[in-house]
PyMOL commands that place a pseudoatom at each C-alpha (Angstrom):
pseudoatom trace, name=CA, resn=MET, resi=1, chain=A, elem=C, hetatm=0, pos=[32.155, 45.742, 43.724]
pseudoatom trace, name=CA, resn=LYS, resi=2, chain=A, elem=C, hetatm=0, pos=[31.691, 42.708, 46.364]
pseudoatom trace, name=CA, resn=ARG, resi=3, chain=A, elem=C, hetatm=0, pos=[33.936, 39.740, 46.181]
pseudoatom trace, name=CA, resn=ILE, resi=4, chain=A, elem=C, hetatm=0, pos=[32.592, 36.359, 46.738]
pseudoatom trace, name=CA, resn=GLN, resi=5, chain=A, elem=C, hetatm=0, pos=[34.840, 33.430, 46.607]
pseudoatom trace, name=CA, resn=GLY, resi=6, chain=A, elem=C, hetatm=0, pos=[33.315, 29.825, 46.074]
pseudoatom trace, name=CA, resn=ILE, resi=7, chain=A, elem=C, hetatm=0, pos=[34.422, 26.507, 44.502]
pseudoatom trace, name=CA, resn=GLY, resi=8, chain=A, elem=C, hetatm=0, pos=[34.123, 26.088, 40.868]
pseudoatom trace, name=CA, resn=ALA, resi=9, chain=A, elem=C, hetatm=0, pos=[31.855, 23.097, 39.468]
pseudoatom trace, name=CA, resn=SER, resi=10, chain=A, elem=C, hetatm=0, pos=[33.986, 22.799, 36.382]
pseudoatom trace, name=CA, resn=PRO, resi=11, chain=A, elem=C, hetatm=0, pos=[37.213, 24.043, 35.073]
pseudoatom trace, name=CA, resn=GLY, resi=12, chain=A, elem=C, hetatm=0, pos=[37.503, 27.162, 33.020]
pseudoatom trace, name=CA, resn=ILE, resi=13, chain=A, elem=C, hetatm=0, pos=[36.255, 30.670, 33.114]
pseudoatom trace, name=CA, resn=ALA, resi=14, chain=A, elem=C, hetatm=0, pos=[32.616, 31.882, 33.248]
pseudoatom trace, name=CA, resn=ILE, resi=15, chain=A, elem=C, hetatm=0, pos=[31.394, 35.334, 33.090]
pseudoatom trace, name=CA, resn=GLY, resi=16, chain=A, elem=C, hetatm=0, pos=[27.892, 36.511, 33.815]
pseudoatom trace, name=CA, resn=PRO, resi=17, chain=A, elem=C, hetatm=0, pos=[25.846, 37.532, 36.814]
pseudoatom trace, name=CA, resn=ALA, resi=18, chain=A, elem=C, hetatm=0, pos=[26.217, 35.699, 40.122]
pseudoatom trace, name=CA, resn=PHE, resi=19, chain=A, elem=C, hetatm=0, pos=[23.476, 34.643, 42.381]
pseudoatom trace, name=CA, resn=LEU, resi=20, chain=A, elem=C, hetatm=0, pos=[23.522, 34.184, 45.987]
pseudoatom trace, name=CA, resn=PHE, resi=21, chain=A, elem=C, hetatm=0, pos=[21.471, 31.205, 47.319]
pseudoatom trace, name=CA, resn=GLN, resi=22, chain=A, elem=C, hetatm=0, pos=[19.943, 31.834, 50.720]
pseudoatom trace, name=CA, resn=LYS, resi=23, chain=A, elem=C, hetatm=0, pos=[17.816, 29.069, 52.080]
pseudoatom trace, name=CA, resn=ALA, resi=24, chain=A, elem=C, hetatm=0, pos=[14.344, 29.979, 52.916]
pseudoatom trace, name=CA, resn=GLU, resi=25, chain=A, elem=C, hetatm=0, pos=[12.826, 28.699, 55.932]
pseudoatom trace, name=CA, resn=ILE, resi=26, chain=A, elem=C, hetatm=0, pos=[9.068, 27.729, 55.489]
pseudoatom trace, name=CA, resn=ARG, resi=27, chain=A, elem=C, hetatm=0, pos=[6.930, 27.403, 58.448]
pseudoatom trace, name=CA, resn=VAL, resi=28, chain=A, elem=C, hetatm=0, pos=[3.504, 26.260, 58.504]
pseudoatom trace, name=CA, resn=GLU, resi=29, chain=A, elem=C, hetatm=0, pos=[1.247, 27.206, 61.566]
pseudoatom trace, name=CA, resn=ARG, resi=30, chain=A, elem=C, hetatm=0, pos=[-0.441, 24.436, 63.457]
pseudoatom trace, name=CA, resn=ARG, resi=31, chain=A, elem=C, hetatm=0, pos=[-3.931, 24.038, 62.827]
pseudoatom trace, name=CA, resn=ASP, resi=32, chain=A, elem=C, hetatm=0, pos=[-6.182, 21.446, 64.633]
pseudoatom trace, name=CA, resn=PHE, resi=33, chain=A, elem=C, hetatm=0, pos=[-9.295, 20.161, 63.032]
pseudoatom trace, name=CA, resn=SER, resi=34, chain=A, elem=C, hetatm=0, pos=[-11.981, 17.687, 63.490]
pseudoatom trace, name=CA, resn=ASP, resi=35, chain=A, elem=C, hetatm=0, pos=[-12.198, 15.860, 60.270]
pseudoatom trace, name=CA, resn=ALA, resi=36, chain=A, elem=C, hetatm=0, pos=[-9.307, 13.525, 59.739]
pseudoatom trace, name=CA, resn=ALA, resi=37, chain=A, elem=C, hetatm=0, pos=[-10.714, 12.216, 56.392]
pseudoatom trace, name=CA, resn=ARG, resi=38, chain=A, elem=C, hetatm=0, pos=[-10.978, 15.574, 54.846]
pseudoatom trace, name=CA, resn=GLU, resi=39, chain=A, elem=C, hetatm=0, pos=[-7.360, 16.217, 56.011]
pseudoatom trace, name=CA, resn=TRP, resi=40, chain=A, elem=C, hetatm=0, pos=[-6.118, 13.055, 54.364]
pseudoatom trace, name=CA, resn=ALA, resi=41, chain=A, elem=C, hetatm=0, pos=[-8.031, 13.821, 51.029]
pseudoatom trace, name=CA, resn=ARG, resi=42, chain=A, elem=C, hetatm=0, pos=[-6.206, 17.116, 50.959]
pseudoatom trace, name=CA, resn=ILE, resi=43, chain=A, elem=C, hetatm=0, pos=[-2.894, 15.325, 51.211]
pseudoatom trace, name=CA, resn=GLU, resi=44, chain=A, elem=C, hetatm=0, pos=[-4.006, 13.038, 48.398]
pseudoatom trace, name=CA, resn=GLU, resi=45, chain=A, elem=C, hetatm=0, pos=[-4.990, 15.670, 46.395]
pseudoatom trace, name=CA, resn=ALA, resi=46, chain=A, elem=C, hetatm=0, pos=[-1.926, 17.789, 46.750]
pseudoatom trace, name=CA, resn=LEU, resi=47, chain=A, elem=C, hetatm=0, pos=[0.289, 14.722, 46.261]
pseudoatom trace, name=CA, resn=GLN, resi=48, chain=A, elem=C, hetatm=0, pos=[-1.400, 14.009, 42.839]
pseudoatom trace, name=CA, resn=ALA, resi=49, chain=A, elem=C, hetatm=0, pos=[-0.899, 17.582, 41.646]
pseudoatom trace, name=CA, resn=ALA, resi=50, chain=A, elem=C, hetatm=0, pos=[2.648, 17.627, 42.772]
pseudoatom trace, name=CA, resn=VAL, resi=51, chain=A, elem=C, hetatm=0, pos=[3.235, 14.276, 41.129]
pseudoatom trace, name=CA, resn=ALA, resi=52, chain=A, elem=C, hetatm=0, pos=[1.823, 15.695, 37.808]
pseudoatom trace, name=CA, resn=GLN, resi=53, chain=A, elem=C, hetatm=0, pos=[3.940, 18.877, 37.978]
pseudoatom trace, name=CA, resn=LEU, resi=54, chain=A, elem=C, hetatm=0, pos=[7.041, 16.936, 38.602]
pseudoatom trace, name=CA, resn=GLU, resi=55, chain=A, elem=C, hetatm=0, pos=[6.490, 14.511, 35.730]
pseudoatom trace, name=CA, resn=ALA, resi=56, chain=A, elem=C, hetatm=0, pos=[5.805, 17.435, 33.361]
pseudoatom trace, name=CA, resn=LEU, resi=57, chain=A, elem=C, hetatm=0, pos=[9.135, 19.113, 34.645]
pseudoatom trace, name=CA, resn=ALA, resi=58, chain=A, elem=C, hetatm=0, pos=[11.091, 15.773, 34.142]
pseudoatom trace, name=CA, resn=ARG, resi=59, chain=A, elem=C, hetatm=0, pos=[9.827, 15.413, 30.665]
pseudoatom trace, name=CA, resn=ARG, resi=60, chain=A, elem=C, hetatm=0, pos=[10.541, 18.862, 29.795]
pseudoatom trace, name=CA, resn=VAL, resi=61, chain=A, elem=C, hetatm=0, pos=[14.230, 18.872, 31.302]
pseudoatom trace, name=CA, resn=TYR, resi=62, chain=A, elem=C, hetatm=0, pos=[14.791, 15.489, 29.670]
pseudoatom trace, name=CA, resn=GLY, resi=63, chain=A, elem=C, hetatm=0, pos=[13.793, 16.718, 26.369]
pseudoatom trace, name=CA, resn=GLU, resi=64, chain=A, elem=C, hetatm=0, pos=[15.665, 20.136, 26.525]
pseudoatom trace, name=CA, resn=ILE, resi=65, chain=A, elem=C, hetatm=0, pos=[18.628, 19.224, 28.788]
pseudoatom trace, name=CA, resn=GLY, resi=66, chain=A, elem=C, hetatm=0, pos=[19.079, 15.470, 29.255]
pseudoatom trace, name=CA, resn=SER, resi=67, chain=A, elem=C, hetatm=0, pos=[18.257, 12.561, 31.571]
pseudoatom trace, name=CA, resn=GLU, resi=68, chain=A, elem=C, hetatm=0, pos=[21.060, 13.399, 33.991]
pseudoatom trace, name=CA, resn=GLN, resi=69, chain=A, elem=C, hetatm=0, pos=[19.372, 16.786, 34.875]
pseudoatom trace, name=CA, resn=ALA, resi=70, chain=A, elem=C, hetatm=0, pos=[15.913, 15.217, 34.848]
pseudoatom trace, name=CA, resn=ALA, resi=71, chain=A, elem=C, hetatm=0, pos=[16.969, 12.654, 37.400]
pseudoatom trace, name=CA, resn=ILE, resi=72, chain=A, elem=C, hetatm=0, pos=[16.570, 15.139, 40.145]
pseudoatom trace, name=CA, resn=PHE, resi=73, chain=A, elem=C, hetatm=0, pos=[12.672, 15.274, 39.520]
pseudoatom trace, name=CA, resn=GLU, resi=74, chain=A, elem=C, hetatm=0, pos=[12.697, 11.303, 39.567]
pseudoatom trace, name=CA, resn=ALA, resi=75, chain=A, elem=C, hetatm=0, pos=[14.294, 11.564, 43.111]
pseudoatom trace, name=CA, resn=GLN, resi=76, chain=A, elem=C, hetatm=0, pos=[11.594, 14.138, 44.164]
pseudoatom trace, name=CA, resn=LEU, resi=77, chain=A, elem=C, hetatm=0, pos=[8.820, 11.888, 42.876]
pseudoatom trace, name=CA, resn=GLN, resi=78, chain=A, elem=C, hetatm=0, pos=[10.367, 8.872, 44.911]
pseudoatom trace, name=CA, resn=MET, resi=79, chain=A, elem=C, hetatm=0, pos=[10.076, 11.057, 48.036]
pseudoatom trace, name=CA, resn=LEU, resi=80, chain=A, elem=C, hetatm=0, pos=[6.417, 11.763, 47.516]
pseudoatom trace, name=CA, resn=ASP, resi=81, chain=A, elem=C, hetatm=0, pos=[5.867, 7.961, 47.132]
pseudoatom trace, name=CA, resn=ASP, resi=82, chain=A, elem=C, hetatm=0, pos=[7.829, 7.097, 50.386]
pseudoatom trace, name=CA, resn=PRO, resi=83, chain=A, elem=C, hetatm=0, pos=[5.639, 4.833, 52.435]
pseudoatom trace, name=CA, resn=ASP, resi=84, chain=A, elem=C, hetatm=0, pos=[7.318, 5.830, 55.670]
pseudoatom trace, name=CA, resn=LEU, resi=85, chain=A, elem=C, hetatm=0, pos=[6.835, 9.439, 55.125]
pseudoatom trace, name=CA, resn=LEU, resi=86, chain=A, elem=C, hetatm=0, pos=[3.215, 9.032, 54.000]
pseudoatom trace, name=CA, resn=ASP, resi=87, chain=A, elem=C, hetatm=0, pos=[2.331, 6.786, 57.041]
pseudoatom trace, name=CA, resn=ALA, resi=88, chain=A, elem=C, hetatm=0, pos=[3.951, 9.358, 59.515]
pseudoatom trace, name=CA, resn=VAL, resi=89, chain=A, elem=C, hetatm=0, pos=[1.684, 12.048, 57.935]
pseudoatom trace, name=CA, resn=ARG, resi=90, chain=A, elem=C, hetatm=0, pos=[-1.240, 9.898, 58.151]
pseudoatom trace, name=CA, resn=HIS, resi=91, chain=A, elem=C, hetatm=0, pos=[-0.507, 8.980, 61.767]
pseudoatom trace, name=CA, resn=LEU, resi=92, chain=A, elem=C, hetatm=0, pos=[-0.237, 12.817, 62.615]
pseudoatom trace, name=CA, resn=ILE, resi=93, chain=A, elem=C, hetatm=0, pos=[-3.491, 13.626, 60.880]
pseudoatom trace, name=CA, resn=ILE, resi=94, chain=A, elem=C, hetatm=0, pos=[-5.562, 10.760, 62.357]
pseudoatom trace, name=CA, resn=ASP, resi=95, chain=A, elem=C, hetatm=0, pos=[-4.011, 10.511, 65.834]
pseudoatom trace, name=CA, resn=ARG, resi=96, chain=A, elem=C, hetatm=0, pos=[-2.940, 13.999, 66.762]
pseudoatom trace, name=CA, resn=HIS, resi=97, chain=A, elem=C, hetatm=0, pos=[-5.426, 15.803, 64.524]
pseudoatom trace, name=CA, resn=ILE, resi=98, chain=A, elem=C, hetatm=0, pos=[-3.223, 18.511, 62.959]
pseudoatom trace, name=CA, resn=SER, resi=99, chain=A, elem=C, hetatm=0, pos=[-3.491, 19.943, 59.539]
pseudoatom trace, name=CA, resn=ALA, resi=100, chain=A, elem=C, hetatm=0, pos=[-2.380, 18.458, 56.422]
pseudoatom trace, name=CA, resn=GLU, resi=101, chain=A, elem=C, hetatm=0, pos=[0.159, 20.996, 55.857]
pseudoatom trace, name=CA, resn=TYR, resi=102, chain=A, elem=C, hetatm=0, pos=[1.633, 20.842, 59.347]
pseudoatom trace, name=CA, resn=ALA, resi=103, chain=A, elem=C, hetatm=0, pos=[1.564, 17.027, 59.439]
pseudoatom trace, name=CA, resn=LEU, resi=104, chain=A, elem=C, hetatm=0, pos=[3.660, 16.962, 56.113]
pseudoatom trace, name=CA, resn=GLN, resi=105, chain=A, elem=C, hetatm=0, pos=[6.185, 19.568, 57.686]
pseudoatom trace, name=CA, resn=MET, resi=106, chain=A, elem=C, hetatm=0, pos=[6.553, 17.744, 60.803]
pseudoatom trace, name=CA, resn=ALA, resi=107, chain=A, elem=C, hetatm=0, pos=[7.057, 14.313, 59.089]
pseudoatom trace, name=CA, resn=GLY, resi=108, chain=A, elem=C, hetatm=0, pos=[9.616, 15.711, 56.592]
pseudoatom trace, name=CA, resn=GLU, resi=109, chain=A, elem=C, hetatm=0, pos=[11.672, 17.298, 59.204]
pseudoatom trace, name=CA, resn=GLU, resi=110, chain=A, elem=C, hetatm=0, pos=[11.510, 14.058, 61.322]
pseudoatom trace, name=CA, resn=GLN, resi=111, chain=A, elem=C, hetatm=0, pos=[12.651, 12.071, 58.313]
pseudoatom trace, name=CA, resn=TYR, resi=112, chain=A, elem=C, hetatm=0, pos=[15.466, 14.554, 57.606]
pseudoatom trace, name=CA, resn=ARG, resi=113, chain=A, elem=C, hetatm=0, pos=[16.644, 14.557, 61.114]
pseudoatom trace, name=CA, resn=TYR, resi=114, chain=A, elem=C, hetatm=0, pos=[16.717, 10.635, 61.060]
pseudoatom trace, name=CA, resn=ILE, resi=115, chain=A, elem=C, hetatm=0, pos=[18.725, 10.496, 57.824]
pseudoatom trace, name=CA, resn=TRP, resi=116, chain=A, elem=C, hetatm=0, pos=[21.053, 13.478, 58.040]
pseudoatom trace, name=CA, resn=LEU, resi=117, chain=A, elem=C, hetatm=0, pos=[21.688, 14.193, 61.643]
for i in range(1, 117): cmd.bond("trace and resi %d" % i, "trace and resi %d" % (i + 1))
show_as sticks, trace
zoom trace
């Protein structure tokens, strides 16, 4: 049997399966293109889909668990509407001609470094 030590989130004893979280590293390959308007349209389409999914999740969690737990989705929705992030993505797409996915990854990583490091 493997023993794993951790920090309890609340007092008491719980019995059940344990899951070990391992952060997945997602890397997007750089892809150049020539149609900046098309790439920006792809970002807008993806954002609309993500917002719809997050709103649906927030409603479901709010109804089943509560507002405190649903707040995580509200925070994610705010990130998707961050003007600084979107301006950085737009700049990378238009000025550097890189794909929507790669631009979003680069802008997100830069924001992370600025805020957390």
